[in-house]
C-alpha positions in Angstrom: 16.1 2.4 -24.3 18.3 4.6 -22.2 16.7 7.8 -23.6 13.2 6.4 -22.8 14.3 5.6 -19.2 15.8 9.0 -18.7 12.8 10.9 -19.9 10.4 8.6 -18.0 12.3 9.3 -14.8 12.3 13.1 -15.5 8.5 13.1 -16.2 7.9 11.0 -13.1 9.9 13.4 -10.9 8.0 16.4 -12.4 4.7 14.5 -11.7 5.8 13.7 -8.2 6.6 17.4 -7.5 3.3 18.4 -9.0 1.5 15.8 -6.9 3.0 17.1 -3.7 2.5 20.8 -4.4 -0.2 21.9 -6.8 -2.4 18.8 -7.0 -2.4 18.4 -3.3 -4.1 21.7 -3.0 -7.1 20.4 -5.0 -7.2 16.9 -3.5 -10.6 15.1 -3.4 -11.1 14.0 0.2 -7.4 14.2 0.8 -6.6 11.8 -2.0 -4.6 12.7 -5.1 -3.9 10.7 -8.3 -0.6 9.0 -8.6 0.5 10.5 -11.9 4.1 9.3 -11.5 2.9 5.7 -11.3 0.8 6.2 -14.5 3.9 7.5 -16.3 5.9 4.4 -15.4 2.9 2.3 -16.5 2.8 4.1 -19.9 6.6 3.7 -20.4 6.5 0.0 -19.4 3.6 -0.8 -21.7 5.1 1.0 -24.7 8.8 -0.2 -24.2 8.6 -3.5 -22.4 9.7 -5.1 -19.1 13.3 -3.9 -18.9 12.5 -0.3 -19.5 9.5 -0.5 -17.1 11.5 -1.9 -14.3 14.6 0.3 -14.7 12.5 3.5 -15.0 10.3 2.3 -12.1 13.4 1.7 -10.0 15.1 5.1 -10.7 11.9 7.1 -10.5 10.9 5.3 -7.3 14.2 6.0 -5.6 14.1 9.6 -6.6 10.5 9.9 -5.3 11.6 8.2 -2.1 13.9 11.2 -1.5 11.0 13.6 -2.2 8.6 11.9 0.2 8.5 10.8 3.8 8.1 7.1 3.0 10.8 4.6 4.0 13.8 4.7 1.6 13.2 2.0 -1.1 9.4 1.7 -0.7 8.4 3.6 -3.8 11.4 2.0 -5.6 10.2 -1.5 -4.9 6.6 -0.8 -5.7 7.3 1.0 -9.0 9.9 -1.6 -10.1 7.5 -4.4 -9.6 4.7 -2.6 -11.3 6.9 -1.6 -14.2 8.0 -5.2 -14.7 4.5 -6.5 -14.6 3.1 -3.9 -16.9 6.0 -4.5 -19.4 4.9 -8.1 -19.8 1.8 -6.7 -21.6 3.8 -4.9 -24.3 2.2 -5.6 -27.6 -0.4 -7.8 -26.2 -3.2 -5.3 -26.6 -3.9 -2.3 -28.8 -3.4 0.9 -26.8 -6.6 2.8 -27.5 -7.3 6.3 -26.3 -9.5 5.5 -23.3 -10.0 1.9 -22.2 -6.5 0.6 -22.0 -5.1 3.5 -20.0 -8.0 3.2 -17.5 -7.5 -0.5 -17.1 -3.7 -0.4 -16.9 -3.6 2.5 -14.3 -6.5 1.0 -12.3 -4.7 -2.4 -12.1 -1.4 -0.7 -11.3 -3.0 1.2 -8.4 -4.6 -2.0 -7.1 -1.3 -3.9 -7.4 0.4 -1.0 -5.5 -2.1 -1.4 -2.7 -1.6 -5.2 -2.6 2.2 -4.8 -2.4 1.9 -2.2 0.4 -0.5 -4.6 2.2 2.0 -7.4 2.0 4.8 -5.2 3.1 2.6 -3.9 6.0 2.2 -7.5 7.2 6.0 -7.9 7.3 6.8 -4.3 8.6 3.7 -3.1 10.3 5.2 0.0 12.0 7.1 1.4 9.1 5.0 0.7 5.9 1.6 2.3 5.7 -1.1 0.2 3.9 -4.3 1.2 2.2 -7.4 0.3 4.3 -9.4 -1.7 1.7 -12.7 -1.0 3.4 -12.3 2.7 3.4 -12.8 4.9 0.4 -9.2 6.1 0.1 -8.0 3.3 -2.2 -11.1 3.4 -4.3 -11.0 7.2 -4.8 -7.4 6.9 -5.8 -8.2 4.2 -8.3 -11.0 6.4 -9.7 -8.7 9.5 -9.9 -6.0 7.5 -11.6 -8.6 6.1 -14.0 -9.9 9.6 -14.8 -6.4 11.1 -15.3 -4.9 8.1 -17.3 -6.4 8.8 -20.7 -5.4 12.5 -20.6 -1.9 11.6 -19.3 -1.4 8.9 -21.9 -2.5 11.3 -24.7 0.0 13.9 -23.5 2.8 11.3 -23.3 2.1 10.1 -26.8 2.8 13.6 -28.0 6.4 13.1 -26.9 7.2 10.3 -29.3 10.5 12.0 -30.3 11.8 11.7 -26.7 9.9 8.6 -25.6 10.5 6.4 -28.6 8.8 3.0 -28.8 11.2 0.1 -28.7 10.7 -2.3 -31.6 
């Protein structure tokens, strides 16, 4: 479990750096996919709730230091999403296309809902997705498109991301 958490956090940090540098240069309407979130979703679905929430916590806190968001915001969002995704461990067969799309789309929508709730409590410090604009829906689409490829790549690292039995 510890090895899975460490490698998930490392992959999430690499994805966070790629998101903020290379992928930001080719953004579609200034929206980029949240690859780090999809990595936490993959790890949580494969290894369960505890791995999901711990890797979500540590990857989120490290991403908070990389971003301009309030300290703890990514940490909270990714911990909750990791815990919720981990509940589905073993519930469905993880196919190559449909489950990654569904899991990452749902995680992005849950992220938007959590940010909306936090925006109601802290309106000046927490940005929320405007549900009527296209930003959220484009991010869901980009996460859905990148999820099958990302899950396929992460499955190739079974020796460092072992599945918990």
